[in-house]
C-alpha positions in Angstrom: -11.6 14.2 18.0 -8.6 14.4 15.2 -9.2 15.8 11.8 -8.7 14.1 8.5 -5.2 13.5 7.4 -4.4 12.9 3.6 -1.3 11.9 2.0 0.6 10.9 -1.4 3.7 9.4 -2.6 5.0 8.7 -6.0 6.8 5.0 -5.8 9.3 3.8 -8.2 8.6 0.9 -9.8 11.0 -1.5 -8.0 11.2 -3.7 -5.4 11.4 -1.8 -2.6 8.1 -0.1 -3.2 6.0 -2.1 -1.1 8.0 -1.4 2.0 8.6 2.4 1.2 4.7 2.6 1.1 4.4 0.6 4.4 6.6 2.7 6.1 4.9 6.1 5.1 1.6 4.8 5.9 2.3 3.6 9.5 3.5 6.7 11.1 0.3 8.9 10.3 -1.6 6.1 11.2 -0.1 6.0 14.5 -0.2 9.6 14.9 -3.9 9.6 14.0 -4.5 7.0 16.8 -5.7 3.9 14.8 -5.3 0.8 16.8 -2.7 -1.7 16.2 -5.0 -4.5 14.5 -6.1 -2.0 11.9 -2.7 -0.5 11.5 -1.2 -4.3 10.7 -4.4 -4.7 8.1 -3.9 -1.2 6.4 0.0 -2.0 5.9 -0.9 -5.7 4.6 -3.5 -4.1 2.1 -1.1 -1.2 1.0 1.3 -3.7 0.5 -0.5 -6.1 -1.5 -2.0 -3.3 -3.6 1.4 -1.8 -4.3 3.0 -4.8 -5.3 0.0 -5.6 -7.6 0.6 -2.8 -9.4 4.4 -3.3 -10.1 3.7 -7.1 -11.1 0.6 -6.6 -13.2 0.2 -2.7 -14.0 2.5 -0.2 -15.2 4.6 2.7 -13.9 3.9 5.9 -15.5 6.1 8.3 -17.7 8.3 8.6 -15.0 8.4 4.8 -13.8 6.3 5.4 -10.7 2.8 3.8 -9.5 1.1 6.3 -6.9 0.0 5.6 -3.1 -2.5 8.0 -1.7 -4.7 7.7 1.7 -7.1 9.5 3.9 -7.8 8.7 7.7 -10.8 10.1 8.5 -11.8 11.6 12.1 -13.0 8.1 13.0 -10.1 6.5 11.9 -11.7 5.2 8.6 -8.7 4.5 6.5 -8.7 4.8 2.7 -5.8 3.6 0.4 -5.9 3.9 -3.2 -3.1 2.8 -5.3 -2.8 4.1 -9.3 -0.6 2.5 -11.7 -0.7 3.5 -15.7 -3.0 0.3 -16.3 -1.8 -3.5 -17.8 -2.9 -6.0 -19.8 -5.9 -7.1 -17.7 -8.3 -5.3 -14.7 -7.6 -6.4 -11.3 -10.0 -9.3 -10.2 -10.1 -11.9 -7.7 -8.4 -15.2 -8.6 -8.8 -18.9 -7.6 -5.4 -20.1 -7.6 -4.3 -23.5 -7.3 -2.6 -24.8 -4.1 0.7 -25.1 -5.8 0.2 -21.9 -8.1 2.8 -19.4 -6.1 0.8 -15.9 -6.8 -2.8 -15.1 -7.4 -3.9 -14.4 -3.5 -3.2 -10.5 -3.1 -6.7 -9.7 -3.9 -7.8 -12.6 -1.7 -5.9 -10.8 1.2 -7.1 -7.0 0.3 -10.9 -8.7 0.3 -10.3 -10.5 3.7 -8.8 -7.4 5.6 -10.7 -4.6 4.3 -14.3 -3.5 4.5 -14.4 -3.0 0.6 -12.3 -2.8 -2.3 -13.0 -1.3 -5.9 -11.0 -1.1 -9.2 -11.7 2.2 -11.1 -10.3 2.5 -15.0 -10.0 5.9 -16.2 -8.1 7.0 -18.8 -5.6 4.2 -18.9 -4.8 4.4 -15.4 -6.2 1.5 -13.0 -6.9 2.6 -9.3 -7.7 0.1 -6.8 -8.9 1.6 -3.6 -9.5 -0.1 -0.4 -11.2 0.9 2.7 -10.2 -0.4 6.3 -12.3 0.5 9.1 -10.9 0.2 13.2 -11.2 -3.2 14.6 -10.1 -2.8 18.0 -10.7 -0.9 21.2 -7.4 1.5 20.6 -8.9 3.1 17.4 -10.3 6.3 17.3 
């Protein structure tokens, strides 16, 4: 059985941040022995959460949003993305068929086992939990 693994990453507020987040998260998930389906889901979730922070939130005083993750011994992955808040709290939307956005948290909801929003001290943190999905996990 593996031990827990934690990681943190400050991401500059730019369009390359989701790709950087995916690249940084993938290696520890593979090293930890998480399965391919779970890794795919976790990478999609982190990509959506980071992009939402870029589009709807604000960077900190250094122009950054923050990614943190934990992989427990059973390969339960928790990802947290924190920004300096925005004009609204993240929530599920019902976009029309012709609207270009509004689906990110729907993807997060579909691919994660749970997700939550915490606002504290002007910061917004969205947390998602992704559990093993296939026989390769654990």
